[in-house]
C-alpha positions in Angstrom: 151.2 119.1 25.5 148.8 116.8 27.6 146.2 114.6 25.8 142.8 115.7 27.0 139.7 113.6 27.0 136.4 115.0 26.1 133.2 113.1 27.2 131.2 112.4 24.1 129.2 109.4 25.3 125.4 109.5 25.9 124.9 110.7 29.2 122.5 109.2 31.7 119.4 111.2 32.3 119.4 110.2 36.1 121.9 112.0 38.3 124.6 110.0 39.5 125.2 111.6 42.8 123.9 114.4 45.2 125.4 118.0 44.7 125.0 119.0 48.2 125.2 122.7 48.9 126.1 124.5 45.6 128.2 127.5 45.6 130.4 129.6 43.2 133.1 132.0 43.4 132.4 135.6 42.4 135.0 135.3 39.6 133.4 132.4 38.3 130.0 133.9 38.3 131.4 136.9 36.5 132.9 134.8 33.9 129.9 132.7 33.4 127.8 135.7 33.0 130.3 137.1 30.4 129.9 134.2 28.3 126.1 133.8 28.7 126.6 130.5 30.3 124.0 129.3 32.9 125.7 127.5 35.9 122.7 125.1 35.9 123.9 123.8 32.4 127.3 122.9 33.9 125.8 121.4 37.0 123.6 119.3 35.0 126.5 117.9 32.9 128.7 117.2 35.9 125.8 115.4 37.9 125.2 113.1 34.8 128.9 112.2 34.5 129.8 114.5 31.7 133.2 115.4 33.2 133.9 117.8 30.2 137.4 118.2 29.0 139.5 116.4 31.3 142.8 114.3 31.4 142.0 110.5 30.8 143.4 109.8 34.3 141.1 112.4 35.8 138.1 111.0 33.8 139.0 107.4 35.1 139.3 108.9 38.6 135.9 110.4 38.5 134.4 107.1 37.4 136.1 105.4 40.3 135.1 108.1 42.7 131.4 107.4 42.0 131.8 104.0 43.3 134.3 104.7 46.3 133.0 108.1 47.5 135.8 110.4 46.4 136.1 114.0 45.1 134.7 114.6 41.6 136.3 117.1 39.3 134.8 118.4 35.8 136.3 121.0 33.6 134.4 122.9 30.9 135.5 125.1 28.4 133.4 128.4 27.6 132.7 130.3 24.4 135.8 132.5 24.9 138.0 129.6 25.5 138.1 130.0 29.4 137.6 127.0 31.8 135.3 126.5 34.7 136.0 123.7 37.2 132.9 122.1 38.9 134.2 120.2 42.3 131.9 118.0 44.3 133.4 117.0 47.7 134.1 113.4 48.6 131.1 113.2 51.2 128.7 115.0 48.4 128.0 117.7 51.0 129.0 120.6 48.6 129.7 121.4 44.9 131.6 124.5 44.0 132.0 126.2 40.6 135.2 128.0 40.2 137.8 129.2 37.8 141.0 127.1 37.9 142.8 130.3 39.1 140.5 130.3 42.1 141.6 127.0 43.4 
């Protein structure tokens, strides 16, 4: 079993990067609706550096990506235990909300 890291630090109030064009897969939108979870809540966490529940290596990669302009990946667990990923492209042109199975 892989060790997961959950961001519990105080998150900065200022966005750390632009989201670009925001999209979501139909399956993700259905899952968010089923869990009464607003997409904007996850986007707000993502853009402020709360990567959710990720592997420590992924968290470190995200922190480095902020400095070097690479892809950012957050993973959030919903009330029913399912996961939603939020991915921002390296050039910050787009951010997508999706289920891991949509990838």
